[in-house]
C-alpha positions as CSV (number, residue, x, y, z in Angstrom):
1,M,0.0,0.0,0.0
2,I,1.0,3.6,-0.3
3,E,2.5,5.0,3.0
4,Q,1.7,8.2,4.7
5,T,5.4,9.2,4.5
6,T,5.2,9.0,0.7
7,V,2.2,11.4,0.6
8,D,3.9,13.7,3.2
9,F,7.1,13.8,1.0
10,L,5.1,15.0,-2.0
11,K,3.3,17.6,0.0
12,S,6.6,19.0,1.3
13,L,8.1,18.9,-2.2
14,H,5.1,21.0,-3.5
15,K,6.0,23.7,-0.9
16,N,9.8,23.4,-1.4
17,N,10.3,22.7,-5.1
18,N,14.0,23.5,-5.4
19,R,17.2,21.6,-5.8
20,E,18.7,22.6,-2.5
21,W,15.7,21.3,-0.5
22,F,15.5,18.2,-2.6
23,L,19.1,17.2,-2.1
24,K,18.8,17.7,1.7
25,N,15.8,15.4,1.6
26,K,17.2,12.8,-0.8
27,T,16.8,10.0,1.7
28,K,13.1,10.8,2.1
29,Y,12.7,10.9,-1.7
30,D,14.4,7.5,-2.1
31,A,12.1,5.9,0.5
32,A,9.0,7.4,-1.1
33,K,10.1,6.3,-4.6
34,D,10.8,2.8,-3.3
35,N,7.3,2.7,-1.7
36,Y,5.7,3.8,-4.9
37,L,7.7,1.3,-7.0
38,N,6.6,-1.5,-4.7
39,F,3.0,-0.4,-5.1
40,V,3.5,-0.3,-8.9
41,E,4.9,-3.8,-8.9
42,E,1.9,-5.1,-7.0
43,V,-0.5,-3.3,-9.4
44,L,1.3,-4.5,-12.5
45,S,1.2,-8.1,-11.3
46,G,-2.5,-7.8,-11.0
47,I,-3.0,-6.1,-14.4
48,Q,-1.0,-8.9,-16.1
49,K,-3.6,-11.4,-15.0
50,F,-6.2,-9.9,-17.2
51,D,-4.0,-8.1,-19.8
52,P,-1.3,-10.5,-21.1
53,T,0.0,-7.8,-23.5
54,L,1.8,-6.4,-20.4
55,N,3.5,-9.7,-19.4
56,E,7.0,-8.5,-20.4
57,L,6.6,-5.1,-18.7
58,L,8.8,-4.4,-15.7
59,P,7.7,-2.1,-12.8
60,K,10.7,0.2,-13.2
61,Q,9.6,0.7,-16.9
62,C,6.3,2.1,-15.7
63,V,7.4,4.8,-13.3
64,F,8.1,8.3,-14.7
65,R,11.1,10.3,-13.6
66,I,10.4,13.0,-11.0
67,N,12.6,15.6,-12.8
68,R,10.8,18.0,-15.0
69,D,11.8,19.0,-18.5
70,V,11.8,22.8,-18.1
71,R,13.4,23.7,-21.4
72,F,10.2,24.8,-23.1
73,S,8.1,25.6,-20.0
74,K,7.4,28.8,-18.2
75,N,7.2,26.8,-15.0
76,K,10.9,26.3,-14.0
77,D,10.2,24.1,-10.9
78,P,12.8,21.3,-11.3
79,Y,10.6,18.5,-10.0
80,K,7.2,17.1,-10.4
81,N,4.8,17.3,-7.4
82,N,3.6,13.7,-8.2
83,F,4.5,10.1,-8.8
84,G,3.1,8.8,-12.0
85,A,3.0,5.3,-13.5
86,S,1.9,4.2,-17.0
87,F,1.2,0.6,-17.6
88,S,1.2,-0.1,-21.4
89,K,2.8,-2.5,-23.8
90,G,6.2,-1.4,-24.9
91,A,6.5,0.8,-21.7
92,K,6.6,4.6,-22.0
93,K,8.6,4.5,-25.2
94,V,5.7,3.2,-27.3
95,N,2.6,5.2,-28.1
96,A,0.0,2.7,-27.0
97,A,-3.2,2.7,-25.0
98,G,-2.8,1.7,-21.4
99,Y,-3.5,2.3,-17.7
100,Y,-2.3,5.2,-15.5
101,F,-2.0,5.9,-11.8
102,H,-1.3,9.4,-10.7
103,L,-0.3,10.1,-7.1
104,E,-0.5,13.7,-6.1
105,P,-1.9,15.0,-2.8
106,G,-5.2,16.6,-3.5
107,A,-5.2,15.6,-7.2
108,S,-4.7,11.9,-7.4
109,F,-6.5,9.9,-10.1
110,I,-6.7,6.5,-11.7
111,G,-7.5,6.1,-15.4
112,G,-6.2,5.3,-18.8
113,G,-6.9,5.0,-22.5
114,L,-4.8,6.9,-25.0
115,W,-4.1,10.6,-24.6
116,M,-3.6,12.9,-27.7
117,P,-2.3,10.2,-30.2
118,E,-0.3,11.4,-33.2
119,A,-2.2,12.1,-36.3
120,P,-1.7,8.7,-38.0
121,D,-2.8,6.8,-34.9
122,L,-5.7,9.2,-34.4
123,Q,-6.9,8.5,-37.9
124,K,-6.6,4.8,-37.3
125,I,-8.6,4.9,-34.1
126,R,-11.3,7.0,-35.7
127,Q,-11.6,4.5,-38.5
128,E,-11.8,1.6,-36.0
129,I,-14.6,3.4,-34.1
130,D,-16.4,4.1,-37.4
131,Y,-16.1,0.5,-38.6
132,S,-16.9,-1.1,-35.2
133,F,-19.1,1.5,-33.5
134,K,-21.5,-1.0,-32.1
135,E,-18.6,-2.7,-30.2
136,F,-17.2,0.6,-29.1
137,A,-20.5,1.8,-27.8
138,S,-21.1,-1.4,-25.9
139,I,-17.7,-0.8,-24.1
140,I,-18.3,2.8,-23.0
141,N,-22.0,2.3,-22.3
142,H,-21.5,-0.8,-20.2
143,S,-23.1,-0.4,-16.8
144,K,-19.9,-0.9,-14.8
145,F,-17.9,1.5,-17.1
146,K,-20.6,4.2,-16.6
147,T,-20.8,3.6,-12.9
148,I,-17.0,4.0,-12.4
149,F,-16.1,6.6,-15.1
150,G,-19.3,8.2,-16.1
151,A,-18.1,8.8,-19.7
152,L,-14.9,9.4,-21.7
153,T,-13.2,12.7,-21.1
154,T,-13.8,15.4,-23.8
155,E,-10.7,17.5,-23.7
156,A,-9.5,18.9,-27.0
157,K,-12.7,17.8,-28.8
158,L,-13.3,19.2,-32.3
159,S,-16.2,21.5,-32.8
160,R,-16.8,20.1,-36.3
161,P,-16.6,16.6,-37.8
162,P,-13.1,15.5,-38.7
163,K,-12.3,15.4,-42.4
164,G,-13.9,12.5,-44.2
165,Y,-16.8,12.0,-41.7
166,N,-20.4,13.2,-42.1
167,I,-22.2,14.9,-39.3
168,E,-25.0,12.3,-39.6
169,N,-22.5,9.5,-38.6
170,P,-23.9,7.8,-35.4
171,A,-20.4,7.8,-33.9
172,I,-19.7,11.5,-34.8
173,E,-19.4,12.8,-31.2
174,Y,-16.7,10.2,-30.5
175,L,-15.0,10.8,-33.9
176,K,-14.5,14.4,-32.9
177,L,-12.4,13.4,-29.9
178,K,-8.6,13.8,-30.0
179,S,-8.1,11.8,-26.8
180,F,-9.7,8.6,-25.7
181,T,-9.4,8.5,-21.9
182,A,-11.4,7.9,-18.8
183,I,-10.4,8.8,-15.2
184,V,-11.5,8.5,-11.6
185,P,-10.4,11.1,-9.0
186,I,-9.1,9.5,-5.8
187,A,-9.4,11.2,-2.5
188,D,-6.3,11.3,-0.2
189,K,-8.0,9.1,2.4
190,D,-8.6,6.5,-0.2
191,I,-5.0,6.6,-1.5
192,L,-3.8,5.5,2.0
193,N,-6.5,2.8,2.3
194,A,-5.2,-0.8,2.4
195,N,-7.6,-1.6,-0.4
196,I,-6.0,0.8,-2.9
197,V,-4.4,-1.9,-5.0
198,K,-7.7,-3.9,-5.2
199,Q,-9.5,-0.7,-6.0
200,S,-7.0,0.2,-8.7
201,L,-7.3,-3.2,-10.3
202,T,-11.1,-3.1,-10.4
203,I,-10.9,0.2,-12.2
204,F,-8.2,-1.0,-14.6
205,K,-10.0,-4.2,-15.4
206,T,-13.2,-2.2,-16.2
207,L,-11.0,0.0,-18.5
208,S,-9.3,-3.0,-20.2
209,P,-11.9,-3.5,-23.1
210,L,-11.4,0.1,-24.1
211,V,-7.6,-0.3,-24.0
212,Q,-7.7,-3.4,-26.1
213,F,-10.0,-1.8,-28.6
214,L,-7.8,1.3,-29.0
215,N,-4.6,-0.8,-29.4
216,R,-6.3,-3.0,-32.0
217,G,-7.0,0.1,-34.0
218,I,-3.4,1.3,-34.0
219,D,-1.6,-2.0,-34.4
């Protein structure tokens, strides 16, 4: 499970996001990182039981570095205020649909799908949705999916139909999407609950049919 000391470290980092403080607290960071990696290892083991495409994935391949790339950002804070883990085939180097766990005090969430795919993959996914809309609709309208996620996120949605698709297309509202993700906010008290691994796996298993559908489209 995720320990209170890990959450406390991230809270302190948020208030002291500078290299001097970080180096003084490197021991606390190492302990928090190890705790999160152990959590990721347990979650990954559970995902592999229902998604064999992740069988070759290692826990350390899932966890993002805490250092920020500030070269093109106005925000020059050197570190992220969160621990993130992405579970997808080919690890973080491959643009594939997968599962994501975001640990950030006050802003944690569990979710997945495929965020802002490149144009060629976006075109393939739209084609897959168009060709197999009945299957796609059955996934996102399943009672468990709707209970957990409500609906897909609608960030960066087009205002008009994408090129090549008619406004009368029954799938048009989904064809306008540029991301295909679903998320669940997680309260801090639930992050520290002993059932957080089980809760995460329940959410990810519900998301799995969407992940498989998206990956089939871009394979």
